[in-house]
N, CA, C and O of each residue as an XYZ file, in Angstrom:
796
protein
N      37.257     -2.307    -41.784
C      35.974     -2.821    -42.261
C      35.526     -4.015    -41.421
O      34.347     -4.148    -41.092
N      36.484     -4.883    -41.080
C      36.156     -6.061    -40.273
C      35.661     -5.630    -38.899
O      34.734     -6.228    -38.351
N      36.290     -4.575    -38.336
C      35.875     -4.077    -37.021
C      34.455     -3.536    -37.075
O      33.674     -3.757    -36.150
N      34.113     -2.834    -38.139
C      32.767     -2.262    -38.277
C      31.734     -3.368    -38.394
O      30.674     -3.291    -37.772
N      32.029     -4.409    -39.191
C      31.110     -5.536    -39.353
C      30.935     -6.290    -38.027
O      29.826     -6.686    -37.670
N      32.038     -6.479    -37.312
C      31.974     -7.165    -36.017
C      31.091     -6.396    -35.048
O      30.248     -6.982    -34.369
N      31.285     -5.077    -34.984
C      30.483     -4.220    -34.110
C      29.009     -4.279    -34.501
O      28.137     -4.330    -33.633
N      28.730     -4.273    -35.796
C      27.359     -4.356    -36.289
C      26.697     -5.656    -35.836
O      25.552     -5.643    -35.383
N      27.411     -6.781    -35.954
C      26.842     -8.072    -35.568
C      26.620     -8.161    -34.057
O      25.653     -8.779    -33.611
N      27.508     -7.549    -33.269
C      27.339     -7.551    -31.804
C      26.086     -6.772    -31.424
O      25.298     -7.219    -30.590
N      25.903     -5.600    -32.043
C      24.715     -4.786    -31.756
C      23.450     -5.519    -32.189
O      22.455     -5.533    -31.463
N      23.490     -6.130    -33.375
C      22.321     -6.866    -33.875
C      21.978     -8.022    -32.951
O      20.803     -8.269    -32.683
N      22.994     -8.739    -32.458
C      22.757     -9.869    -31.547
C      22.143     -9.393    -30.243
O      21.253    -10.043    -29.695
N      22.622     -8.249    -29.741
C      22.081     -7.701    -28.488
C      20.622     -7.323    -28.654
O      19.812     -7.584    -27.764
N      20.270     -6.709    -29.789
C      18.880     -6.324    -30.054
C      17.993     -7.557    -30.140
O      16.889     -7.568    -29.596
N      18.464     -8.585    -30.815
C      17.685     -9.823    -30.953
C      17.473    -10.484    -29.596
O      16.370    -10.926    -29.277
N      18.543    -10.549    -28.798
C      18.419    -11.142    -27.457
C      17.444    -10.358    -26.599
O      16.636    -10.955    -25.887
N      17.502     -9.034    -26.651
C      16.568     -8.223    -25.865
C      15.135     -8.468    -26.320
O      14.223     -8.578    -25.500
N      14.943     -8.554    -27.645
C      13.599     -8.733    -28.180
C      12.979    -10.043    -27.708
O      11.799    -10.086    -27.360
N      13.781    -11.121    -27.696
C      13.231    -12.432    -27.336
C      13.171    -12.687    -25.839
O      12.327    -13.460    -25.384
N      14.042    -12.057    -25.065
C      14.087    -12.344    -23.628
C      13.700    -11.139    -22.770
O      12.887    -11.262    -21.854
N      14.280     -9.982    -23.064
C      14.024     -8.812    -22.225
C      12.605     -8.315    -22.298
O      12.013     -8.001    -21.265
N      12.026     -8.231    -23.511
C      10.686     -7.683    -23.652
C       9.628     -8.578    -23.037
O       8.564     -8.088    -22.658
N       9.886     -9.892    -22.924
C       8.909    -10.803    -22.319
C       8.773    -10.575    -20.832
O       7.707    -10.817    -20.265
N       9.835    -10.113    -20.187
C       9.800     -9.892    -18.739
C       9.455     -8.456    -18.370
O       9.275     -8.145    -17.192
N       9.360     -7.571    -19.376
C       9.112     -6.163    -19.089
C       7.720     -5.980    -18.505
O       6.750     -6.517    -19.040
N       7.609     -5.226    -17.411
C       6.306     -4.937    -16.819
C       5.805     -5.979    -15.849
O       4.785     -5.760    -15.196
N       6.487     -7.113    -15.727
C       6.046     -8.150    -14.804
C       6.608     -7.876    -13.419
O       7.775     -7.511    -13.274
N       5.770     -8.053    -12.397
C       6.218     -7.862    -11.029
C       5.899     -9.096    -10.221
O       4.946     -9.817    -10.517
N       6.697     -9.336     -9.202
C       6.502    -10.508     -8.362
C       6.390    -10.077     -6.912
O       7.243     -9.347     -6.408
N       5.338    -10.528     -6.241
C       5.176    -10.253     -4.811
C       5.613    -11.484     -4.045
O       4.920    -12.502     -4.040
N       6.762    -11.388     -3.399
C       7.289    -12.546     -2.679
C       7.360    -12.321     -1.194
O       7.180    -11.199     -0.720
N       7.624    -13.391     -0.443
C       7.712    -13.305      1.001
C       8.827    -12.382      1.441
O       8.710    -11.722      2.473
N       9.920    -12.321      0.669
C      11.054    -11.515      1.085
C      10.953    -10.059      0.669
O      11.843     -9.270      0.987
N       9.898     -9.684     -0.032
C       9.776     -8.309     -0.513
C       9.261     -7.399      0.586
O       8.183     -7.630      1.136
N      10.029     -6.364      0.909
C       9.615     -5.460      1.978
C       8.651     -4.397      1.480
O       7.988     -3.743      2.286
N       8.559     -4.209      0.162
C       7.678     -3.189     -0.380
C       6.699     -3.808     -1.363
O       6.511     -3.292     -2.465
N       6.080     -4.902     -0.975
C       5.247     -5.653     -1.910
C       3.942     -4.958     -2.257
O       3.407     -5.177     -3.343
N       3.414     -4.128     -1.366
C       2.176     -3.425     -1.679
C       2.484     -2.210     -2.539
O       1.877     -2.019     -3.593
N       3.420     -1.394     -2.092
C       3.748     -0.160     -2.798
C       4.890     -0.417     -3.756
O       6.038     -0.552     -3.334
N       4.585     -0.486     -5.049
C       5.574     -0.814     -6.057
C       5.888      0.413     -6.898
O       5.042      1.285     -7.094
N       7.113      0.462     -7.388
C       7.496      1.540     -8.292
C       6.953      1.280     -9.696
O       6.678      2.216    -10.447
N       6.800     -0.015    -10.048
C       6.279     -0.330    -11.371
C       4.815      0.050    -11.439
O       4.097     -0.052    -10.444
N       4.366      0.486    -12.604
C       2.961      0.837    -12.777
C       2.216     -0.428    -13.173
O       2.104     -0.747    -14.356
N       1.704     -1.152    -12.169
C       1.001     -2.391    -12.453
C      -0.275     -2.449    -11.638
O      -0.361     -1.881    -10.549
N      -1.263     -3.142    -12.176
C      -2.529     -3.329    -11.479
C      -2.641     -4.824    -11.181
O      -2.687     -5.636    -12.105
N      -2.685     -5.188     -9.915
C      -2.818     -6.600     -9.571
C      -3.411     -6.723     -8.178
O      -3.366     -5.771     -7.399
N      -3.962     -7.873     -7.862
C      -4.553     -8.102     -6.553
C      -3.542     -8.757     -5.639
O      -2.887     -9.727     -6.022
N      -3.410     -8.232     -4.431
C      -2.473     -8.767     -3.462
C      -3.235     -9.173     -2.215
O      -3.904     -8.337     -1.608
N      -3.151    -10.437     -1.818
C      -3.763    -10.869     -0.567
C      -2.785    -10.589      0.553
O      -1.817    -11.324      0.750
N      -3.044     -9.520      1.282
C      -2.088     -9.046      2.276
C      -1.897    -10.050      3.398
O      -0.778    -10.246      3.871
N      -2.980    -10.689      3.828
C      -2.891    -11.571      4.991
C      -2.185    -12.888      4.709
O      -1.494    -13.410      5.584
N      -2.341    -13.439      3.506
C      -1.790    -14.767      3.252
C      -0.525    -14.756      2.403
O       0.370    -15.570      2.633
N      -0.428    -13.862      1.434
C       0.723    -13.865      0.533
C       1.899    -13.108      1.130
O       3.049    -13.520      0.978
N       1.614    -12.004      1.808
C       2.675    -11.149      2.291
C       2.752    -11.187      3.807
O       1.791    -10.830      4.489
N       3.872    -11.610      4.330
C       4.059    -11.659      5.786
C       5.019    -10.569      6.202
O       5.947    -10.256      5.455
N       4.825     -9.968      7.394
C       5.766     -8.948      7.856
C       7.169     -9.521      7.981
O       7.339    -10.703      8.278
N       8.165     -8.689      7.756
C       9.533     -9.162      7.888
C       9.852     -9.433      9.353
O       9.269     -8.806     10.237
N      10.772    -10.361      9.623
C      11.116    -10.722     10.996
C      11.651     -9.534     11.773
O      11.345     -9.378     12.956
N      12.447     -8.693     11.122
C      13.042     -7.560     11.816
C      11.983     -6.552     12.245
O      12.103     -5.928     13.299
N      10.941     -6.394     11.419
C       9.901     -5.433     11.753
C       8.983     -5.971     12.838
O       8.618     -5.242     13.760
N       8.603     -7.256     12.736
C       7.651     -7.817     13.678
C       8.274     -8.072     15.043
O       7.545     -8.247     16.020
N       9.614     -8.098     15.142
C      10.281     -8.378     16.414
C      10.125     -7.228     17.403
O      10.182     -7.448     18.613
N       9.930     -6.009     16.914
C       9.846     -4.844     17.792
C       8.561     -4.071     17.522
O       8.592     -2.932     17.055
N       7.439     -4.704     17.822
C       6.150     -4.074     17.588
C       5.264     -4.155     18.818
O       5.473     -4.970     19.717
N       4.264     -3.279     18.826
C       3.217     -3.321     19.831
C       1.907     -3.613     19.103
O       1.808     -3.430     17.890
N       0.909     -4.064     19.851
C      -0.369     -4.410     19.238
C      -1.428     -3.378     19.591
O      -1.596     -3.015     20.755
N      -2.136     -2.912     18.576
C      -3.273     -2.029     18.784
C      -4.544     -2.836     18.571
O      -4.662     -3.554     17.578
N      -5.494     -2.726     19.489
C      -6.771     -3.416     19.360
C      -7.905     -2.413     19.490
O      -7.906     -1.587     20.403
N      -8.863     -2.481     18.586
C     -10.037     -1.625     18.638
C     -11.254     -2.524     18.816
O     -11.725     -3.145     17.863
N     -11.757     -2.587     20.048
C     -12.902     -3.467     20.349
C     -14.206     -2.895     19.803
O     -15.145     -3.644     19.532
N     -14.274     -1.580     19.640
C     -15.496     -0.964     19.112
C     -15.758     -1.403     17.680
O     -16.881     -1.757     17.323
N     -14.707     -1.377     16.864
C     -14.853     -1.728     15.454
C     -14.375     -3.138     15.118
O     -14.582     -3.609     14.000
N     -13.744     -3.809     16.065
C     -13.370     -5.200     15.861
C     -12.190     -5.453     14.947
O     -12.285     -6.267     14.028
N     -11.072     -4.768     15.181
C      -9.876     -5.054     14.397
C      -8.644     -4.793     15.250
O      -8.720     -4.150     16.297
N      -7.508     -5.301     14.783
C      -6.233     -5.084     15.458
C      -5.117     -5.073     14.433
O      -5.284     -5.555     13.313
N      -3.972     -4.520     14.823
C      -2.786     -4.535     13.972
C      -1.559     -4.291     14.834
O      -1.669     -3.846     15.976
N      -0.400     -4.582     14.284
C       0.868     -4.316     14.960
C       1.472     -3.031     14.404
O       1.310     -2.710     13.226
N       2.168     -2.305     15.268
C       2.825     -1.080     14.846
C       4.173     -0.975     15.550
O       4.372     -1.625     16.576
N       5.110     -0.172     15.027
C       6.460     -0.114     15.593
C       6.463      0.306     17.071
O       5.688      1.164     17.491
N       7.343     -0.313     17.830
C       7.392     -0.099     19.279
C       7.694      1.345     19.658
O       7.297      1.776     20.740
N       8.368      2.095     18.825
C       8.695      3.480     19.141
C       7.567      4.464     18.879
O       7.732      5.669     19.070
N       6.421      3.955     18.440
C       5.286      4.809     18.098
C       4.220      4.766     19.189
O       4.200      3.855     20.018
N       3.330      5.768     19.178
C       2.175      5.790     20.077
C       0.913      5.905     19.235
O       0.977      6.307     18.073
N      -0.228      5.557     19.805
C      -1.500      5.672     19.101
C      -2.433      6.601     19.873
O      -2.389      6.658     21.102
N      -3.262      7.317     19.152
C      -4.282      8.173     19.764
C      -5.476      8.254     18.818
O      -5.325      8.131     17.602
N      -6.660      8.462     19.383
C      -7.887      8.529     18.595
C      -8.555      9.887     18.750
O      -8.526     10.502     19.816
N      -9.160     10.336     17.648
C      -9.892     11.597     17.649
C     -11.191     11.401     16.880
O     -11.223     10.705     15.865
N     -12.250     12.013     17.362
C     -13.519     11.963     16.650
C     -13.723     13.278     15.917
O     -13.742     14.350     16.522
N     -13.875     13.175     14.600
C     -14.033     14.353     13.764
C     -15.503     14.788     13.734
O     -16.400     13.993     14.017
N     -15.735     16.047     13.392
C     -17.099     16.583     13.351
C     -17.948     15.957     12.243
O     -19.176     15.955     12.330
N     -17.298     15.426     11.201
C     -18.051     14.830     10.095
C     -18.368     13.352     10.321
O     -18.805     12.659      9.402
N     -18.146     12.875     11.542
C     -18.484     11.488     11.871
C     -17.349     10.498     11.687
O     -17.507      9.316     11.993
N     -16.215     10.955     11.195
C     -15.065     10.066     11.028
C     -14.337      9.888     12.353
O     -14.289     10.794     13.185
N     -13.775      8.706     12.528
C     -12.916      8.436     13.672
C     -11.485      8.455     13.142
O     -11.147      7.678     12.249
N     -10.646      9.328     13.679
C      -9.263      9.434     13.215
C      -8.337      8.728     14.189
O      -8.326      9.031     15.382
N      -7.571      7.797     13.679
C      -6.575      7.079     14.470
C      -5.197      7.549     14.015
O      -4.864      7.458     12.833
N      -4.400      8.048     14.951
C      -3.074      8.559     14.633
C      -2.015      7.656     15.258
O      -2.048      7.391     16.460
N      -1.078      7.185     14.440
C       0.050      6.375     14.907
C       1.293      7.216     14.621
O       1.576      7.522     13.463
N       2.031      7.591     15.653
C       3.137      8.505     15.406
C       4.336      8.267     16.300
O       4.240      7.719     17.398
N       5.478      8.706     15.774
C       6.717      8.741     16.528
C       7.104     10.217     16.619
O       7.567     10.803     15.641
N       6.915     10.810     17.786
C       7.151     12.249     17.937
C       8.624     12.613     17.787
O       8.946     13.728     17.378
N       9.509     11.696     18.109
C      10.943     11.984     17.995
C      11.384     12.097     16.539
O      12.218     12.936     16.200
N      10.823     11.250     15.681
C      11.233     11.242     14.274
C      10.230     11.948     13.351
O      10.444     12.037     12.142
N       9.137     12.447     13.936
C       8.079     13.118     13.161
C       7.468     12.221     12.086
O       7.106     12.696     11.009
N       7.356     10.938     12.377
C       6.711      9.996     11.459
C       5.260      9.806     11.908
O       4.989      9.561     13.084
N       4.339      9.924     10.957
C       2.914      9.844     11.275
C       2.190      8.969     10.261
O       2.394      9.095      9.054
N       1.339      8.078     10.774
C       0.402      7.320      9.949
C      -0.980      7.690     10.439
O      -1.250      7.641     11.639
N      -1.849      8.055      9.534
C      -3.200      8.491      9.882
C      -4.201      7.526      9.262
O      -4.100      7.189      8.082
N      -5.169      7.083     10.062
C      -6.213      6.188      9.556
C      -7.575      6.787      9.886
O      -7.926      6.941     11.056
N      -8.339      7.122      8.849
C      -9.710      7.582      9.030
C     -10.642      6.389      8.908
O     -10.498      5.567      8.003
N     -11.598      6.297      9.824
C     -12.570      5.200      9.831
C     -13.962      5.801      9.726
O     -14.356      6.611     10.565
N     -14.705      5.409      8.702
C     -16.050      5.931      8.482
C     -17.007      4.758      8.300
O     -16.743      3.853      7.509
N     -18.109      4.773      9.026
C     -19.111      3.714      8.853
C     -20.006      4.054      7.660
O     -20.188      5.223      7.320
N     -20.561      3.012      7.029
C     -21.455      3.216      5.889
C     -22.470      2.079      5.853
O     -22.240      1.018      6.434
N     -23.584      2.300      5.174
C     -24.619      1.261      5.083
C     -25.084      1.026      3.647
O     -26.194      0.548      3.414
N     -24.232      1.365      2.701
C     -24.548      1.152      1.289
C     -24.002     -0.201      0.850
O     -22.784     -0.370      0.789
N     -24.871     -1.178      0.540
C     -24.389     -2.509      0.149
C     -23.606     -2.528     -1.161
O     -22.895     -3.491     -1.445
N     -23.735     -1.467     -1.959
C     -23.037     -1.392     -3.242
C     -21.703     -0.652     -3.155
O     -21.020     -0.478     -4.164
N     -21.333     -0.216     -1.946
C     -20.099      0.550     -1.782
C     -18.880     -0.341     -1.983
O     -18.765     -1.392     -1.352
N     -17.984      0.072     -2.847
C     -16.747     -0.668     -3.095
C     -15.579      0.317     -3.172
O     -15.762      1.503     -3.447
N     -14.391     -0.198     -2.926
C     -13.187      0.618     -3.029
C     -12.319      0.009     -4.128
O     -11.871     -1.132     -4.024
N     -12.094      0.784     -5.171
C     -11.273      0.316     -6.290
C     -10.584      1.506     -6.922
O     -10.968      2.655     -6.699
N      -9.563      1.221     -7.713
C      -8.843      2.291     -8.410
C      -9.784      3.046     -9.336
O      -9.726      4.272     -9.420
N     -10.647      2.319    -10.027
C     -11.578      2.940    -10.964
C     -12.539      3.880    -10.243
O     -12.821      4.979    -10.721
N     -13.047      3.434     -9.073
C     -14.001      4.250     -8.330
C     -13.349      5.513     -7.773
O     -13.953      6.585     -7.789
N     -12.117      5.385     -7.282
C     -11.408      6.551     -6.758
C     -11.173      7.570     -7.872
O     -11.376      8.768     -7.672
N     -10.746      7.098     -9.044
C     -10.522      8.010    -10.165
C     -11.819      8.706    -10.585
O     -11.816      9.874    -10.974
N     -12.932      7.960    -10.497
C     -14.228      8.515    -10.878
C     -14.708      9.549     -9.859
O     -15.157     10.633    -10.231
N     -14.610      9.204     -8.560
C     -15.109     10.087     -7.508
C     -14.193     11.277     -7.235
O     -14.668     12.357     -6.885
N     -12.897     11.088     -7.391
C     -11.917     12.140     -7.083
C     -10.967     12.347     -8.259
O      -9.777     12.051     -8.155
N     -11.483     12.850     -9.370
C     -10.651     12.970    -10.587
C      -9.468     13.916    -10.455
O      -8.500     13.786    -11.204
N      -9.517     14.862     -9.528
C      -8.428     15.826     -9.379
C      -7.351     15.373     -8.390
O      -6.315     16.026     -8.263
N      -7.590     14.262     -7.692
C      -6.617     13.789     -6.711
C      -5.468     13.069     -7.404
O      -5.713     12.193     -8.234
N      -4.225     13.411     -7.089
C      -3.097     12.660     -7.657
C      -3.223     11.182     -7.299
O      -3.513     10.848     -6.150
N      -3.012     10.304     -8.259
C      -3.253      8.873     -8.049
C      -2.350      8.090     -8.995
O      -2.461      8.230    -10.213
N      -1.450      7.261     -8.442
C      -0.543      6.509     -9.306
C      -0.130      5.191     -8.670
O      -0.276      4.988     -7.465
N       0.391      4.295     -9.512
C       0.964      3.006     -9.102
C       0.049      2.230     -8.161
O       0.481      1.792     -7.094
N      -1.200      2.061     -8.546
C      -2.167      1.402     -7.668
C      -2.074     -0.114     -7.754
O      -1.669     -0.674     -8.773
N      -2.460     -0.767     -6.655
C      -2.533     -2.229     -6.600
C      -3.729     -2.604     -5.739
O      -3.896     -2.070     -4.643
N      -4.560     -3.518     -6.225
C      -5.680     -4.006     -5.429
C      -5.150     -4.799     -4.246
O      -4.169     -5.532     -4.378
N      -5.796     -4.655     -3.083
C      -5.371     -5.370     -1.882
C      -6.563     -6.022     -1.189
O      -7.705     -5.588     -1.343
N      -6.277     -7.059     -0.431
C      -7.250     -7.681      0.460
C      -6.631     -7.626      1.846
O      -5.598     -8.248      2.091
N      -7.254     -6.886      2.752
C      -6.693     -6.653      4.084
C      -7.405     -7.530      5.106
O      -8.633     -7.599      5.125
N      -6.625     -8.202      5.959
C      -7.202     -9.015      7.012
C      -8.091    -10.129      6.509
O      -9.035    -10.521      7.194
N      -7.814    -10.641      5.337
C      -8.525    -11.760      4.706
C      -9.941    -11.430      4.245
O     -10.631    -12.311      3.732
N     -10.397    -10.180      4.414
C     -11.772     -9.915      3.998
C     -12.041     -8.529      3.423
O     -12.952     -8.386      2.607
N     -11.304     -7.525      3.804
C     -11.579     -6.162      3.347
C     -10.883     -5.885      2.021
O      -9.663     -6.014      1.916
N     -11.656     -5.505      1.012
C     -11.097     -5.236     -0.312
C     -10.816     -3.748     -0.474
O     -11.569     -2.900      0.005
N      -9.719     -3.452     -1.157
C      -9.376     -2.054     -1.355
C      -8.252     -1.875     -2.344
O      -8.012     -2.726     -3.200
N      -7.560     -0.746     -2.214
C      -6.495     -0.417     -3.154
C      -5.386      0.361     -2.443
O      -5.654      1.218     -1.601
N      -4.148      0.049     -2.793
C      -2.976      0.785     -2.309
C      -2.473      1.635     -3.469
O      -2.486      1.196     -4.619
N      -2.027      2.858     -3.162
C      -1.594      3.742     -4.237
C      -0.741      4.870     -3.666
O      -0.634      5.033     -2.451
N      -0.135      5.644     -4.567
C       0.603      6.841     -4.189
C      -0.215      8.071     -4.566
O      -0.885      8.091     -5.598
N      -0.151      9.103     -3.712
C      -0.867     10.338     -3.977
C      -0.046     11.508     -3.437
O       1.172     11.399     -3.291
N      -0.706     12.617     -3.142
C      -0.045     13.781     -2.551
C      -0.991     14.446     -1.577
O      -2.207     14.421     -1.771
N      -0.436     15.048     -0.515
C      -1.250     15.724      0.485
C      -0.459     16.858      1.106
O       0.699     16.688      1.487
N      -1.096     18.015      1.204
C      -0.446     19.152      1.863
C      -0.203     18.850      3.336
O       0.810     19.264      3.901
N      -1.139     18.124      3.958
C      -1.013     17.786      5.382
C       0.240     16.960      5.655
O       0.815     17.043      6.740
N       0.668     16.155      4.664
C       1.862     15.322      4.828
C       3.077     15.932      4.132
O       4.139     15.314      4.075
N       2.921     17.123      3.613
C       4.050     17.833      3.014
C       4.496     17.321      1.668
O       5.651     17.513      1.288
N       3.597     16.663      0.927
C       3.970     16.182     -0.403
C       3.475     14.783     -0.698
O       2.339     14.450     -0.361
N       4.318     13.938     -1.333
C       3.903     12.599     -1.747
C       3.466     11.713     -0.580
O       4.073     11.738      0.491
N       2.414     10.934     -0.798
C       1.902     10.032      0.233
C       1.756      8.614     -0.298
O       1.613      8.394     -1.500
N       1.797      7.657      0.626
C       1.442      6.259      0.353
C       0.113      6.034      1.054
O      -0.037      6.404      2.219
N      -0.853      5.435      0.369
C      -2.187      5.287      0.947
C      -2.757      3.901      0.681
O      -2.482      3.282     -0.347
N      -3.562      3.428      1.638
C      -4.310      2.183      1.470
C      -5.735      2.473      1.915
O      -5.978      2.798      3.077
N      -6.675      2.352      0.985
C      -8.092      2.545      1.284
C      -8.779      1.196      1.120
O      -8.563      0.505      0.124
N      -9.603      0.819      2.091
C     -10.281     -0.475      2.017
C     -11.579     -0.455      2.811
O     -11.767      0.399      3.678
N     -12.468     -1.388      2.519
C     -13.763     -1.460      3.184
C     -14.102     -2.916      3.481
O     -13.815     -3.810      2.685
N     -14.727     -3.143      4.657
C     -15.028     -4.518      5.083
C     -16.521     -4.849      5.066
O     -16.933     -5.874      5.608
N     -17.329     -3.995      4.451
C     -18.770     -4.233      4.416
C     -19.527     -3.328      5.366
O     -20.728     -3.121      5.195
N     -18.846     -2.783      6.365
C     -19.459     -1.872      7.332
C     -18.645     -0.602      7.520
O     -19.200      0.475      7.741
N     -17.335     -0.733      7.433
C     -16.439      0.384      7.705
C     -15.529      0.667      6.509
O     -15.073     -0.249      5.826
N     -15.279      1.952      6.274
C     -14.380      2.410      5.217
C     -13.127      2.968      5.890
O     -13.214      3.885      6.706
N     -11.961      2.414      5.548
C     -10.686      2.806      6.143
C      -9.846      3.545      5.112
O      -9.714      3.095      3.974
N      -9.269      4.696      5.517
C      -8.354      5.450      4.667
C      -7.050      5.634      5.447
O      -6.957      6.496      6.321
N      -6.055      4.826      5.125
C      -4.758      4.876      5.814
C      -3.763      5.648      4.962
O      -3.591      5.362      3.777
N      -3.106      6.636      5.579
C      -2.197      7.505      4.842
C      -0.898      7.719      5.607
O      -0.898      7.876      6.827
N       0.196      7.722      4.879
C       1.509      8.045      5.445
C       2.291      8.818      4.405
O       1.975      8.765      3.217
N       3.308      9.536      4.845
C       4.223     10.151      3.890
C       4.826      9.026      3.045
O       5.062      7.931      3.556
N       5.074      9.280      1.779
C       5.613      8.241      0.890
C       6.914      7.660      1.429
O       7.196      6.481      1.214
N       7.707      8.462      2.123
C       8.963      7.947      2.673
C       8.721      6.973      3.831
O       9.635      6.250      4.228
N       7.494      6.948      4.378
C       7.137      6.009      5.441
C       6.227      4.895      4.937
O       5.503      4.272      5.713
N       6.274      4.650      3.626
C       5.412      3.621      3.028
C       5.654      2.245      3.645
O       4.711      1.470      3.808
N       6.895      1.933      3.988
C       7.208      0.611      4.546
C       6.529      0.420      5.896
O       6.056     -0.676      6.197
N       6.474      1.474      6.718
C       5.817      1.373      8.022
C       4.327      1.140      7.833
O       3.738      0.288      8.499
N       3.717      1.897      6.925
C       2.294      1.701      6.638
C       2.043      0.292      6.126
O       1.069     -0.352      6.516
N       2.915     -0.182      5.260
C       2.740     -1.533      4.721
C       2.786     -2.588      5.811
O       1.973     -3.512      5.802
N       3.717     -2.475      6.748
C       3.816     -3.457      7.838
C       2.561     -3.442      8.705
O       2.107     -4.489      9.166
N       2.006     -2.264      8.924
C       0.754     -2.173      9.689
C      -0.374     -2.883      8.945
O      -1.113     -3.671      9.535
N      -0.502     -2.604      7.663
C      -1.573     -3.204      6.867
C      -1.410     -4.720      6.764
O      -2.396     -5.456      6.807
N      -0.171     -5.184      6.628
C       0.063     -6.631      6.511
C      -0.270     -7.375      7.802
O      -0.584     -8.564      7.764
N      -0.204     -6.691      8.940
C      -0.485     -7.355     10.216
C      -1.952     -7.221     10.637
O      -2.343     -7.718     11.693
N      -2.745     -6.566      9.829
C      -4.138     -6.239     10.177
C      -4.985     -7.501     10.319
O      -4.893     -8.414      9.498
N      -5.809     -7.545     11.366
C      -6.732     -8.662     11.577
C      -8.100     -8.140     11.987
O      -8.209     -7.192     12.763
N      -9.140     -8.768     11.458
C     -10.503     -8.467     11.881
C     -10.987     -9.559     12.815
O     -10.685    -10.735     12.613
N     -11.741     -9.173     13.840
C     -12.305    -10.162     14.756
C     -13.419    -10.909     14.055
O     -14.172    -10.340     13.264
N     -13.511    -12.183     14.355
C     -14.556    -13.014     13.729
C     -15.906    -12.741     14.377
O     -16.909    -13.340     13.990
């Protein structure tokens, strides 16, 4: 009987401790300098992340990178040294930028589309409204290059063979859709974190 009562009190104490301490921290996420996956989170949370000021690329990633500069559209970013870049102009007016490592079959694709609608915005709510059938999860608002507002999220694409990590953002003139296989989310994140717009 004493053993049963002791066990009961231990379980009750654990429940009380969880209620007062564990439940208060449930669902909270922290974006820190040391976090390598600060944009793409497993937790389902909605929050704004300033990519340029709050999140810095890790030293190991930035040590072996090359710089891509686009003078036509006025932006630049760093990408892994083992990758190459190429541009393609699509028939629908989009400019496709491909960053890839042919040896490892890793690909990051960025579509760039110009627009002149002053009311155009990129947000989780707008994407869900415009593309209700598109898989969309674990979104986080982002600010890219100190000025372009958008959203990072997980989706799916046949072109990438399944789950994808994506960052869509707009700077007032251009709409960017950056996509990578979900397993390459860290590479996409490092590219986005290093993004700069020309003044």
